[in-house]
N, C-alpha and C positions, 0 to 999 in steps of 0.2 A: 472675276473681271466682267464688268457690264459691257453690253454692246456700245460701240461708239455711235454717236449721233452727229451727222454732218451739221455744221452751222447753218441756221436758217431753216432747218428741217425738223426741229424739236417737236413741233406739234403735228407733224404729218400722220403719225400713228394714231394719235388721239382724235384727229379729224376723221380719219378713216373709220375708227371705232364708233364715233358719233354718227357718221353717215350710216353705218351698219345698223345701229339701234333705231335710227329714224326709219330706215327701210323696213326693219322688222315691225315697228309700230304701224307703219302704213299697211303692211301685209295683214296684220291682225285686225286693223280697222276694215280693210276690204273683206276679210273673212266674216267679220261681225255684220257688216252691211249685207253681205250675201245671205247670211242666215235670216236677216230681217226681211230683205226685199225679195229673195228667191228661195223660200223655205222648201219648195218642192224639188228644187235642183241642188239643194245644199250638198248632198253627198257627192254629186258629180263634181261640184266645185272643189270640195275637199280632196277628192281623188286627183283632180287636175293639179291642185296646189301641192299635193303630196308628190306627184310625179316630178314637178318642177324642182321641188326641194331636193329630191333624191338625185336628179340630174346635176344639180349644183354641187351637192356633196360628192358625188362620184367624180365630177370634173376635178375637184380639189384632190381627191384621193388618187387620181391617176396622174395629176401634174406634180404634186409635192415630191414624190420620190424621184422624179426627173430632175427637179431642182437640187435634191440631195446629191444626185450623181454628179452634176456640174459643180456643186459646192465643194464636194470632196476633193476636186482637182484644184480649187482655188487656194492659194497660200493663206494661212491664218493671218489675220490682220490686214490683208490686202483690201483695196477698194472693192474688188470683185467679190470677195468674201462678205464684206459688209453689205453690199447690195443684195446678195443672196439671203442674208439674214433678214433684211427688211422684207424682201419678197415672200419668204417663207412665213414670217410672222403675220404679215397682212393676209396672205392666202388662208392661213389657219384661223385667225381671229375674225376676219371680216366676212369670209365666205364659208369656209368649211364648218366652223363651230355653229353659226346660226342655221345653216342648211341641215346639219345633223340634228339639231334640236327640233326644227320644224318637221323633218322627216319622221322622227320618233313620235312627236306629238300627234301629227295627223295620222300616221300609220297605226298607232295604238287606238286612236279614235275610230278609224275604219275597221280595225280588227274587232273592236267591241260592238260598234253600232251595226255593221253590215254582217259580220260573220259570228258574232257572239263568242269569239275566241275558239271556234270549233273548226276542225279540219286538220288532218295530219300535214297537209301542204302548208297551212298557215303556221303551224308549230315549227316546221322545218324552215320556213322563211324567217320567222322570228329568230331562230337559232343562227341562221346565216347573217342576219342583221346584227346580232350580238357579236358575232365574229368580226364583222365589218367595223363595228364600234371599237373592238379591241385593236384592230389595225389603225384606226384613227388615233387611239390613245398612244400606240407605239410611235406613230408619226409625230404626235404632239411632243412626246418626250425627245424625239430626235431634233425637233425645232429648238427646244430648250438647250439641248446639248450642243448643237451647232452655234447657238447664240452665245454660249459660255465658252466657246473654243475648246470643248472637251475633245478627247481623242475620237477620231472619226472612223466610221466603218468604211469598208472598201466600196468602190463604185459597183463592183459585182454584187455585193450584199444588197445594195439599193435596187439594182436591176432585177434581182430575184423578188424583192418585196414589191416592186412595181407591178408584178403580175398577180399578186394575191388579191387585190380589190377586183381585178377583172374576172378571175375565177369565181369569186363570191358573187359578183354581179350576175354572171351567167347562170349560176345555180338559183339565185333569187328570181330572176326573170322566168326561168323554166318553171319553177314552183308556182309562181303567180299566174302565168298564162296557161300552162298545161294542167296544173293541179293533179299531179300523178297519183296522189294518195290522200 
């Protein structure tokens, strides 16, 4: 069963995706211009853009399970359930997926260019980011399952999963700032 689309709203998802691609293109253009115009500061800009992308990704990872909690209580096929489907899909496709890709791209660039992939803390951080990506994949599957009106997990299940990105984020920040090993 495919998700219902309200009349007059057929292109809303497509427009949001187009805007996301345009924003990503502008971001890449700004990054390229920074490389050309400010080569001495390029690593600083890459670091700043990496932090912005991670913040955007984390915002989605923290908000999406909250939507799942509320969606779990919405009757299947109801207007409220359909609204949650749209919100979840847009959050995932327009914000979270691009932010994750940019986070990985810039993070790997920094790991190579600045640290030469050296340091136990960096390996630990990368392992935590892989785990965070696994959470992202789990949430992506849940978005598809909710969209297909498949059997739902309990609100308690999603409350527990809501904490996992926070714990991983704390570990990542400690590894990056303290560099304990």
